[in-house]
KEKEVO-844057 format. One line per field, with one value per residue: residue in three letters; x, y, z of N, C-alpha, C in turn. Coordinates in steps of 0.02 Angstrom, whole numbers. Last residue first. Layout:
KEKEVO-844057
resn	[ALA/...]
n_x	[X/...]
n_y	[Y/...]
n_z	[Z/...]
ca_x	[X/...]
ca_y	[Y/...]
ca_z	[Z/...]
c_x	[X/...]
c_y	[Y/...]
c_z	[Z/...]
***
This chain:
KEKEVO-844057
resn	[SER/ALA/ARG/VAL/ARG/PRO/ASP/LEU/VAL/ARG/TYR/LEU/VAL/GLU/ALA/PHE/LEU/ASN/MET/VAL/VAL/VAL/SER/GLY/ALA/LEU/ILE/LEU/PHE/VAL/GLY/GLN/LEU/LEU/PRO/LEU/ASP/PRO/GLY/ARG/LEU/ALA/GLU/PHE/THR/LEU/LEU/GLY/LEU/GLY/PRO/TRP/SER/PHE/VAL/ALA/GLU/VAL/THR/VAL/THR/GLY/SER/VAL/VAL/LEU/GLY/PHE/GLN/LEU/PHE/VAL/LEU/THR/VAL/THR/PRO/LEU/LEU/ALA/ASN/PRO/VAL/ALA/HIS/ARG/ARG/ARG/VAL/LEU/ASP/ASP/ARG/LEU/GLY/LYS/ALA/ARG/ALA/THR/THR/LEU/TYR/ASP/ALA/ASN/MET/GLU/GLU/LEU/LEU/SER/SER/ARG/MET/VAL/LEU/MET/TYR/GLN/ALA/TYR/ILE/VAL/ALA/LEU/LEU/THR/LEU/CYS/PRO/LEU/THR/LEU/HIS/HIS/ALA/VAL/ASP/LEU/ALA/GLU/THR/PHE/PHE/GLY/PRO/PRO/THR/ASP/PRO/SER/THR/MET/GLY/ARG/SER/PRO/PHE/LEU/GLY/GLN/THR/ALA/ILE/LEU/LEU/MET/LEU/GLY/LEU/TRP/PHE/GLN/PRO/VAL/SER/TRP/LEU/THR/LEU/ALA/VAL/GLY/THR/GLN/VAL/LYS/ASP/PHE/ALA/SER/GLY/ARG/LYS/TRP/ALA/ALA/ARG/VAL/GLY/LEU/TRP/LEU/GLY/LEU/VAL/VAL/ALA/LEU/VAL/THR/ALA/THR/GLY/VAL/LEU/LEU/VAL/THR/PRO/TRP/VAL/ARG/GLU/GLY/ILE/MET/ALA/ALA/VAL/PRO/ARG/ASN/TYR/ILE/TYR/SER/THR/GLY/LEU/ASP/GLY/ARG/LEU/LEU/GLY/GLY/PHE/TYR/ASP/PHE/PHE/GLN/GLN/LEU/MET/PRO/LYS/ASP/VAL/GLY/LEU/ARG/ALA/ARG/LEU/GLU/ALA/LEU/GLN/GLN/PRO/SER/THR/PRO/ARG/ASP/ARG/THR/MET/THR/THR/VAL/PRO/ASP/GLY/PRO/ILE/MET/ARG/PHE/LEU/LEU/PHE/GLY/LEU/VAL/VAL/VAL/LEU/LEU/LEU/SER/VAL/LEU/GLY/ALA/GLY/ILE/LYS/GLY/ALA/LEU/PHE/ARG/LEU/THR/GLY/THR/GLY/GLY/ARG/ARG/GLU/ASP/PRO/ASP/PRO/LEU/GLU/ALA/GLY/THR/ALA/THR/SER/VAL/ALA/GLU/THR/MET]
n_x	[-497/-490/-596/-548/-445/-502/-651/-752/-817/-859/-946/-1045/-1101/-1152/-1243/-1337/-1391/-1447/-1543/-1628/-1673/-1738/-1838/-1916/-1974/-2054/-2130/-2193/-2266/-2358/-2427/-2478/-2562/-2653/-2712/-2764/-2797/-2870/-2856/-2746/-2642/-2656/-2599/-2465/-2438/-2449/-2342/-2241/-2255/-2324/-2369/-2346/-2386/-2289/-2302/-2294/-2164/-2098/-2140/-2090/-1958/-1889/-1876/-1778/-1675/-1648/-1596/-1481/-1384/-1308/-1266/-1186/-1091/-1008/-952/-888/-784/-713/-649/-519/-455/-480/-418/-275/-236/-284/-324/-212/-105/-148/-142/-4/103/241/368/389/336/202/203/242/131/38/82/58/-79/-148/-264/-356/-433/-492/-577/-673/-728/-782/-875/-962/-1009/-1072/-1172/-1250/-1290/-1371/-1493/-1548/-1560/-1634/-1764/-1790/-1772/-1881/-1992/-1963/-1960/-2065/-2138/-2045/-2041/-2171/-2158/-2060/-2133/-2236/-2160/-2100/-2212/-2382/-2520/-2509/-2582/-2685/-2656/-2486/-2410/-2395/-2441/-2409/-2355/-2249/-2156/-2185/-2280/-2160/-2039/-2054/-2152/-2087/-1976/-2040/-2089/-1966/-1917/-2013/-1989/-1857/-1775/-1599/-1473/-1418/-1411/-1304/-1198/-1187/-1150/-1025/-953/-952/-880/-757/-709/-698/-602/-502/-488/-439/-453/-483/-611/-684/-669/-734/-864/-907/-911/-999/-1119/-1148/-1162/-1259/-1367/-1402/-1440/-1546/-1644/-1674/-1720/-1832/-1916/-1924/-1974/-2100/-2160/-2155/-2244/-2381/-2426/-2389/-2479/-2596/-2567/-2555/-2685/-2830/-2961/-3038/-3002/-3008/-2940/-2856/-2808/-2647/-2533/-2481/-2386/-2397/-2341/-2440/-2543/-2485/-2485/-2624/-2659/-2580/-2639/-2769/-2739/-2693/-2808/-2967/-3074/-3125/-3068/-3112/-3198/-3314/-3330/-3354/-3475/-3557/-3555/-3619/-3744/-3785/-3791/-3817/-3781/-3783/-3628/-3522/-3416/-3376/-3238/-3216/-3262/-3167/-3046/-3029/-2896/-2721/-2617/-2588/-2580/-2458/-2373/-2398/-2355/-2224/-2163/-2174/-2100/-1976/-1937/-1918/-1811/-1712/-1699/-1648/-1524/-1459/-1447/-1363/-1249/-1216/-1193/-1083/-988/-978/-927/-804/-743/-729/-637/-528/-497/-458/-348/-263/-240/-266/-306/-174/-135/-68/33/14/44/3/62/-6/36/113/28/43]
n_y	[-377/-372/-452/-576/-593/-599/-664/-612/-515/-588/-675/-586/-549/-673/-699/-596/-635/-756/-710/-638/-739/-825/-742/-726/-851/-841/-724/-753/-867/-811/-724/-810/-890/-793/-750/-881/-1029/-1141/-1223/-1299/-1215/-1189/-1303/-1283/-1165/-1213/-1300/-1200/-1122/-1240/-1355/-1510/-1630/-1708/-1677/-1537/-1516/-1571/-1489/-1362/-1336/-1268/-1138/-1161/-1202/-1086/-1007/-1085/-1091/-977/-1006/-1118/-1071/-997/-1107/-1177/-1092/-1080/-1190/-1205/-1126/-1200/-1329/-1303/-1240/-1294/-1428/-1487/-1461/-1529/-1661/-1676/-1556/-1468/-1455/-1385/-1467/-1436/-1307/-1336/-1406/-1303/-1217/-1284/-1402/-1518/-1487/-1412/-1506/-1568/-1467/-1467/-1596/-1589/-1486/-1546/-1656/-1593/-1517/-1621/-1690/-1605/-1607/-1735/-1750/-1636/-1662/-1775/-1727/-1637/-1723/-1798/-1698/-1616/-1680/-1662/-1524/-1502/-1567/-1489/-1369/-1408/-1437/-1311/-1222/-1277/-1392/-1556/-1598/-1633/-1594/-1574/-1488/-1497/-1625/-1802/-1910/-1928/-2082/-2217/-2253/-2292/-2278/-2317/-2230/-2107/-2129/-2135/-2004/-1935/-1984/-1927/-1791/-1777/-1896/-1920/-1872/-1863/-1996/-2038/-1958/-2001/-2135/-2119/-2048/-2141/-2249/-2189/-2146/-2268/-2334/-2209/-2107/-1988/-1930/-1800/-1813/-1862/-1758/-1653/-1707/-1723/-1584/-1528/-1602/-1571/-1429/-1417/-1488/-1414/-1295/-1343/-1389/-1268/-1188/-1260/-1260/-1123/-1068/-1132/-1080/-935/-916/-922/-796/-723/-773/-714/-578/-568/-596/-576/-693/-790/-916/-906/-790/-677/-519/-433/-380/-219/-121/-39/-117/-216/-145/-128/-261/-284/-191/-236/-363/-329/-265/-373/-456/-374/-446/-548/-556/-483/-524/-463/-524/-655/-634/-598/-717/-802/-742/-768/-909/-968/-1111/-1223/-1297/-1376/-1235/-1107/-1111/-1168/-1067/-970/-1025/-1154/-1239/-1250/-1109/-987/-905/-929/-858/-721/-691/-741/-656/-531/-556/-593/-475/-401/-473/-443/-306/-312/-375/-279/-180/-248/-259/-124/-78/-158/-111/22/7/-52/49/148/84/69/202/243/161/211/342/385/555/662/733/893/987/1089/1033/858/695/540/376/254/113/-60]
n_z	[-322/-187/-147/-187/-98/28/72/154/76/-34/29/72/-50/-90/14/-2/-126/-88/3/-85/-173/-82/-33/-149/-157/-39/-62/-185/-151/-62/-152/-251/-173/-129/-251/-301/-261/-380/-249/-219/-187/-52/4/-32/37/168/172/164/277/397/483/411/353/298/161/162/204/92/-14/31/52/-44/0/97/14/-54/50/78/-20/6/136/109/19/102/170/66/22/153/210/175/268/388/353/348/475/593/568/496/578/691/647/623/706/634/578/466/370/384/330/198/155/163/65/-56/-61/-55/14/-54/-120/-10/33/-69/-58/73/57/-37/36/146/86/31/147/220/146/162/300/339/293/376/505/509/500/625/733/768/866/969/979/1027/1151/1213/1225/1311/1425/1449/1469/1479/1473/1399/1243/1161/1030/985/845/711/587/586/649/791/807/815/721/601/541/409/359/372/291/167/157/149/28/-56/-39/-87/-191/-185/-204/-79/-40/-125/-84/50/35/-32/65/170/110/76/202/271/196/110/18/139/263/239/185/295/389/321/306/438/474/380/407/542/535/432/483/596/530/447/537/604/496/448/564/597/479/477/595/560/450/468/501/388/294/345/331/191/147/245/201/135/98/-43/-83/23/-34/-46/1/17/8/-98/-195/-203/-267/-393/-433/-445/-541/-646/-668/-709/-828/-903/-911/-878/-749/-679/-557/-449/-352/-400/-524/-482/-416/-522/-596/-505/-502/-634/-638/-467/-374/-247/-212/-248/-266/-262/-266/-392/-476/-444/-488/-600/-685/-718/-714/-763/-658/-605/-696/-687/-555/-553/-649/-586/-467/-519/-579/-461/-407/-502/-479/-350/-375/-452/-352/-265/-347/-370/-240/-204/-299/-263/-134/-167/-242/-145/-61/-149/-179/-52/-32/-131/-86/83/119/178/332/373/359/274/151/168/129/82/140/34/-39/0]
ca_x	[-511/-438/-598/-607/-429/-468/-595/-708/-789/-813/-888/-1004/-1069/-1102/-1186/-1297/-1357/-1395/-1488/-1594/-1637/-1682/-1787/-1879/-1925/-2006/-2090/-2151/-2214/-2309/-2394/-2432/-2506/-2613/-2676/-2712/-2806/-2811/-2908/-2809/-2644/-2677/-2671/-2500/-2435/-2495/-2410/-2246/-2269/-2281/-2407/-2313/-2437/-2297/-2302/-2355/-2219/-2088/-2157/-2160/-1995/-1898/-1923/-1843/-1702/-1675/-1658/-1533/-1433/-1339/-1313/-1238/-1143/-1050/-989/-943/-838/-742/-717/-568/-454/-503/-490/-313/-217/-262/-369/-281/-103/-141/-208/-50/68/173/359/406/410/225/182/286/196/31/85/127/-52/-86/-215/-309/-395/-447/-519/-634/-694/-732/-820/-926/-972/-1018/-1119/-1218/-1252/-1303/-1451/-1533/-1528/-1565/-1725/-1797/-1727/-1813/-1979/-1964/-1907/-2015/-2168/-2065/-1980/-2151/-2208/-2046/-2072/-2253/-2201/-2059/-2161/-2316/-2492/-2521/-2519/-2690/-2708/-2540/-2424/-2339/-2450/-2437/-2352/-2312/-2159/-2134/-2297/-2232/-2045/-2004/-2166/-2152/-1966/-2005/-2136/-2012/-1881/-2007/-2055/-1872/-1827/-1665/-1513/-1424/-1461/-1370/-1221/-1203/-1212/-1080/-965/-984/-948/-799/-720/-742/-670/-515/-476/-458/-442/-418/-556/-680/-642/-664/-825/-897/-871/-930/-1087/-1135/-1116/-1193/-1336/-1378/-1387/-1486/-1613/-1648/-1663/-1774/-1897/-1902/-1908/-2052/-2149/-2116/-2172/-2347/-2440/-2357/-2408/-2590/-2579/-2498/-2631/-2771/-2918/-3063/-3007/-3041/-3006/-2864/-2851/-2713/-2526/-2542/-2378/-2428/-2307/-2374/-2552/-2499/-2421/-2583/-2692/-2567/-2569/-2759/-2768/-2648/-2748/-2912/-3039/-3157/-3041/-3072/-3129/-3289/-3318/-3295/-3417/-3546/-3528/-3550/-3705/-3778/-3741/-3842/-3761/-3823/-3677/-3575/-3427/-3449/-3270/-3196/-3296/-3238/-3057/-3061/-2943/-2791/-2637/-2587/-2640/-2515/-2368/-2415/-2421/-2274/-2167/-2205/-2169/-2014/-1951/-1968/-1875/-1734/-1723/-1712/-1574/-1476/-1486/-1430/-1283/-1231/-1246/-1146/-1006/-1002/-992/-852/-757/-772/-703/-559/-519/-515/-406/-285/-278/-229/-324/-228/-125/-124/48/-4/90/-6/53/25/-10/112/67/0]
ca_y	[-378/-338/-379/-548/-593/-536/-679/-664/-496/-532/-702/-621/-498/-639/-744/-599/-570/-755/-751/-604/-681/-850/-767/-669/-832/-896/-731/-694/-871/-860/-698/-756/-919/-830/-703/-842/-966/-1109/-1177/-1334/-1244/-1137/-1291/-1343/-1166/-1160/-1327/-1254/-1092/-1185/-1294/-1461/-1581/-1712/-1747/-1569/-1493/-1599/-1560/-1372/-1367/-1340/-1151/-1134/-1249/-1142/-987/-1075/-1145/-986/-950/-1121/-1117/-961/-1055/-1208/-1111/-1023/-1173/-1244/-1105/-1130/-1321/-1329/-1215/-1224/-1382/-1490/-1438/-1456/-1633/-1680/-1620/-1468/-1502/-1352/-1464/-1502/-1317/-1295/-1439/-1361/-1194/-1278/-1334/-1519/-1533/-1377/-1458/-1607/-1485/-1407/-1576/-1639/-1478/-1484/-1667/-1641/-1484/-1572/-1725/-1618/-1547/-1710/-1802/-1643/-1607/-1779/-1779/-1612/-1675/-1829/-1746/-1589/-1674/-1729/-1559/-1475/-1589/-1560/-1372/-1387/-1489/-1370/-1210/-1268/-1325/-1514/-1582/-1654/-1557/-1621/-1497/-1469/-1568/-1741/-1909/-1903/-2009/-2189/-2260/-2288/-2259/-2351/-2302/-2117/-2119/-2194/-2059/-1923/-1999/-2000/-1818/-1765/-1844/-1947/-1885/-1802/-1952/-2070/-1954/-1931/-2118/-2156/-2018/-2077/-2259/-2220/-2098/-2215/-2361/-2258/-2175/-2002/-2002/-1813/-1787/-1901/-1825/-1647/-1688/-1782/-1633/-1505/-1603/-1640/-1461/-1384/-1510/-1483/-1294/-1313/-1436/-1326/-1167/-1249/-1321/-1172/-1047/-1145/-1152/-964/-907/-983/-851/-709/-789/-787/-606/-552/-644/-544/-660/-722/-903/-961/-807/-746/-557/-454/-440/-260/-172/-14/-54/-232/-168/-70/-226/-325/-189/-169/-357/-369/-227/-317/-479/-394/-390/-535/-602/-449/-547/-445/-452/-641/-656/-550/-656/-816/-743/-699/-874/-946/-1042/-1200/-1247/-1406/-1307/-1119/-1081/-1204/-1132/-957/-1014/-1089/-1231/-1269/-1170/-1041/-898/-958/-931/-757/-671/-769/-729/-542/-532/-641/-532/-380/-471/-512/-330/-280/-407/-344/-167/-229/-319/-168/-47/-164/-181/6/38/-88/-15/160/103/11/158/275/153/141/331/342/483/648/678/846/928/1102/1083/925/749/602/433/295/174/0]
ca_z	[-394/-224/-132/-221/-169/9/27/179/141/-45/-6/121/-9/-132/3/59/-119/-139/28/-30/-199/-123/13/-122/-208/-49/-2/-179/-202/-38/-92/-270/-209/-80/-208/-335/-226/-352/-270/-229/-255/-100/13/-55/-36/145/175/115/212/375/467/454/373/370/183/139/247/159/-14/12/107/-53/-55/117/62/-92/16/128/-18/-59/125/160/-5/54/206/101/-24/117/232/137/198/380/360/291/408/593/601/471/508/694/665/567/702/662/633/529/375/406/399/241/156/207/134/-31/-64/-94/45/-11/-160/-53/74/-56/-120/55/104/-54/-27/156/123/-13/95/245/148/95/261/359/264/303/480/514/446/559/721/722/799/949/959/962/1103/1199/1184/1243/1395/1434/1419/1510/1466/1458/1278/1230/1068/1002/917/749/631/557/575/760/804/859/791/615/612/450/361/404/363/192/161/204/90/-52/-19/-17/-183/-166/-265/-118/-8/-128/-154/34/69/-63/0/179/135/25/147/296/197/162/-5/69/258/270/143/233/404/341/247/397/511/384/341/521/583/426/421/605/580/418/489/641/536/404/529/647/503/424/588/615/442/446/547/451/287/341/397/233/132/213/251/144/170/-8/-111/0/10/-68/-39/20/59/-35/-177/-176/-198/-352/-422/-400/-476/-618/-647/-648/-773/-888/-877/-924/-781/-743/-608/-499/-347/-333/-521/-523/-378/-468/-625/-525/-441/-611/-677/-532/-390/-304/-192/-206/-276/-263/-208/-332/-477/-431/-417/-593/-630/-734/-680/-812/-700/-571/-687/-748/-578/-509/-661/-651/-464/-478/-622/-509/-371/-493/-545/-362/-333/-483/-413/-242/-323/-426/-280/-168/-296/-330/-143/-126/-273/-203/-36/-119/-233/-84/11/-136/-148/37/118/131/286/372/398/343/178/141/177/59/138/93/-43/0]
c_x	[-557/-452/-547/-612/-487/-451/-562/-646/-737/-780/-836/-941/-1022/-1065/-1132/-1236/-1312/-1356/-1432/-1534/-1597/-1641/-1727/-1825/-1884/-1953/-2036/-2105/-2166/-2251/-2341/-2393/-2454/-2552/-2631/-2677/-2750/-2827/-2916/-2863/-2710/-2682/-2696/-2576/-2474/-2496/-2461/-2315/-2276/-2301/-2364/-2341/-2408/-2350/-2318/-2359/-2285/-2145/-2150/-2180/-2068/-1935/-1938/-1895/-1771/-1705/-1690/-1599/-1490/-1395/-1346/-1290/-1201/-1106/-1034/-985/-899/-796/-751/-639/-504/-504/-513/-387/-264/-250/-349/-324/-173/-139/-206/-118/14/140/290/394/432/300/205/268/244/95/75/129/17/-53/-149/-252/-341/-404/-468/-571/-649/-692/-765/-866/-933/-976/-1059/-1161/-1216/-1259/-1379/-1484/-1508/-1528/-1651/-1757/-1730/-1763/-1909/-1955/-1907/-1966/-2116/-2096/-1996/-2090/-2191/-2095/-2054/-2192/-2220/-2100/-2124/-2263/-2427/-2489/-2534/-2626/-2710/-2592/-2480/-2348/-2387/-2442/-2379/-2303/-2226/-2137/-2246/-2246/-2118/-2013/-2119/-2167/-2031/-1992/-2103/-2062/-1925/-1970/-2052/-1938/-1847/-1716/-1584/-1471/-1471/-1424/-1291/-1230/-1235/-1148/-1023/-999/-984/-871/-767/-759/-719/-587/-490/-439/-461/-401/-489/-622/-635/-633/-751/-855/-856/-886/-1014/-1098/-1097/-1143/-1266/-1342/-1358/-1428/-1549/-1612/-1633/-1712/-1834/-1878/-1881/-1981/-2098/-2108/-2133/-2272/-2400/-2368/-2372/-2518/-2572/-2506/-2571/-2715/-2860/-3026/-3035/-3053/-3043/-2935/-2862/-2750/-2593/-2534/-2438/-2420/-2335/-2337/-2486/-2510/-2431/-2517/-2650/-2601/-2556/-2687/-2760/-2674/-2702/-2849/-2987/-3123/-3075/-3045/-3083/-3216/-3289/-3278/-3352/-3484/-3513/-3518/-3631/-3736/-3731/-3786/-3785/-3810/-3718/-3624/-3478/-3466/-3345/-3233/-3280/-3277/-3130/-3075/-2969/-2836/-2709/-2606/-2641/-2580/-2432/-2419/-2442/-2344/-2221/-2215/-2206/-2087/-1990/-1987/-1932/-1801/-1748/-1742/-1643/-1528/-1506/-1475/-1354/-1269/-1266/-1205/-1074/-1025/-1021/-922/-808/-791/-752/-629/-555/-543/-468/-347/-304/-270/-283/-244/-186/-111/-8/9/75/43/46/10/27/65/61/45]
c_y	[-321/-335/-342/-473/-565/-534/-614/-675/-547/-511/-647/-649/-531/-586/-711/-643/-570/-690/-756/-645/-647/-792/-794/-690/-772/-877/-784/-699/-812/-866/-746/-730/-867/-861/-738/-792/-919/-1041/-1171/-1289/-1279/-1164/-1240/-1334/-1226/-1157/-1276/-1284/-1145/-1159/-1234/-1392/-1530/-1664/-1753/-1641/-1525/-1579/-1591/-1445/-1382/-1374/-1226/-1149/-1227/-1194/-1044/-1055/-1132/-1037/-954/-1067/-1122/-1006/-1017/-1157/-1140/-1044/-1122/-1226/-1143/-1106/-1248/-1313/-1238/-1196/-1309/-1435/-1436/-1427/-1557/-1650/-1617/-1537/-1502/-1396/-1429/-1502/-1385/-1305/-1402/-1401/-1251/-1258/-1331/-1450/-1536/-1423/-1424/-1561/-1526/-1424/-1515/-1618/-1528/-1473/-1605/-1649/-1530/-1537/-1675/-1649/-1563/-1652/-1778/-1693/-1616/-1723/-1784/-1663/-1647/-1779/-1772/-1643/-1652/-1729/-1630/-1512/-1565/-1588/-1443/-1389/-1472/-1426/-1273/-1263/-1319/-1445/-1538/-1640/-1574/-1584/-1548/-1479/-1548/-1687/-1845/-1896/-1988/-2113/-2230/-2301/-2254/-2337/-2337/-2192/-2130/-2189/-2123/-1979/-1988/-2020/-1894/-1797/-1838/-1889/-1909/-1812/-1888/-2024/-1984/-1925/-2048/-2139/-2053/-2043/-2192/-2227/-2127/-2166/-2309/-2283/-2229/-2073/-2026/-1887/-1806/-1879/-1866/-1715/-1682/-1767/-1695/-1556/-1582/-1643/-1531/-1418/-1479/-1507/-1364/-1314/-1408/-1374/-1226/-1230/-1312/-1236/-1098/-1125/-1168/-1039/-943/-976/-914/-765/-777/-809/-682/-581/-631/-595/-627/-685/-833/-944/-856/-757/-627/-494/-467/-320/-218/-64/-24/-169/-185/-88/-163/-289/-227/-161/-289/-362/-264/-275/-421/-411/-416/-477/-592/-493/-513/-466/-432/-567/-643/-569/-603/-754/-758/-696/-801/-913/-1025/-1125/-1227/-1354/-1333/-1192/-1096/-1177/-1172/-1023/-1002/-1078/-1161/-1262/-1188/-1108/-949/-949/-960/-833/-713/-752/-760/-617/-547/-621/-586/-437/-449/-515/-402/-301/-379/-381/-231/-215/-304/-230/-93/-136/-191/-67/22/-59/-55/95/114/26/96/231/185/129/260/330/446/573/668/792/877/1042/1097/972/815/657/496/353/213/62]
c_z	[-415/-298/-173/-209/-210/-65/4/137/164/20/-18/89/42/-92/-39/50/-58/-136/-24/-5/-143/-148/-24/-74/-185/-100/-12/-118/-197/-87/-66/-209/-227/-113/-157/-290/-249/-320/-345/-258/-269/-171/-38/-50/-64/69/152/113/157/307/450/436/423/397/257/163/226/205/55/17/90/2/-63/63/85/-46/-23/97/30/-58/57/148/44/27/159/139/12/68/188/155/156/307/354/296/353/523/592/501/480/624/671/585/647/654/664/590/439/415/425/314/201/212/184/42/-32/-98/8/13/-118/-96/34/-16/-108/-6/89/-8/-47/93/133/23/49/190/168/97/192/315/278/269/403/488/448/502/649/698/747/879/936/936/1033/1147/1166/1198/1323/1402/1399/1457/1505/1448/1339/1270/1141/1043/924/823/668/610/545/685/774/862/839/689/633/525/411/412/401/268/188/213/151/12/-12/4/-110/-162/-249/-178/-48/-100/-161/-37/51/-32/-36/113/140/48/95/241/222/157/47/49/188/269/173/189/340/353/263/336/470/419/343/455/560/472/412/542/589/467/461/593/573/445/489/612/553/445/534/609/497/441/531/502/353/335/397/303/178/205/215/200/186/66/-67/-26/-19/-15/-63/-27/67/22/-114/-154/-166/-279/-380/-383/-424/-550/-616/-622/-707/-830/-857/-884/-831/-780/-676/-554/-398/-324/-454/-522/-417/-427/-572/-554/-457/-548/-655/-571/-460/-317/-253/-179/-225/-274/-204/-271/-415/-430/-400/-519/-625/-673/-699/-780/-756/-609/-657/-737/-639/-531/-617/-663/-529/-475/-584/-556/-418/-457/-540/-429/-343/-443/-448/-301/-299/-404/-338/-208/-263/-333/-212/-134/-234/-237/-93/-94/-205/-139/-19/-92/-155/-26/66/133/242/319/399/388/251/173/141/108/119/84/20/0]
***
């Protein structure tokens, strides 16, 4: 870094390299935030068009098994706004978004934002628990498998991880339900007969959480394990590890203090990149176990189709992917000085 330039009065001018670095960071953040906003706009447009291509008429679904005259059907269509031209419907929807209004559910006749707010916590609990456990398990197994490359442990763990990574989540959930029949609850988040009290209620929720969490965990950890193994294998032949061994450091110290910290970078960023996708992928798991989160809400809305509810949940799920991708790119720049210097 160049030395600071002094003025005639003795004051030091800012380092030109530091000014360039600060400007580059701001430009980077502005570019990524702008790209994120464009992605969110595309999500809004795609969600609006996508759900209108789903077969089914929400008005027909709402009036099923009820004697309804054509005039009543027309009045209901006008009240819901589905009789308007497609472009007008989109502008009404987009205008509501700008005001923070996600619309009103066709089937439940409740604000979509309120319904989503009620279902966020169960999804966060499920995804957060599974992700934390998957990160710990995946990183630990990945480090051990890479350091014992070619051993029976490495071959078994790699084979299991590849198998679980390729298994559909809903199928794995169904297999767990069959294999543990009677041991764990098969649906819901709580039992109606649970005695009141913090610890009893927490244990009841944890009991219900076990199977859906294991289903997500089995698929998520496999990816983290394989990425960590691959990243560490690349670091194991680096010159700095040879130097560390030549200085007399024990093998476990070389691994913990030098190899693993450098191999963690791709995996750490992958955790945030995948978090949004994991949230979006809970739809099938929550549907299998009737877990009352955003995934089950999406499944219920598809039966209508409940267009405002589908659009609202889709916006939240897809928006979480965009936000976590943005956070991962910023984190990667913070953690890796080579990226900051570029």
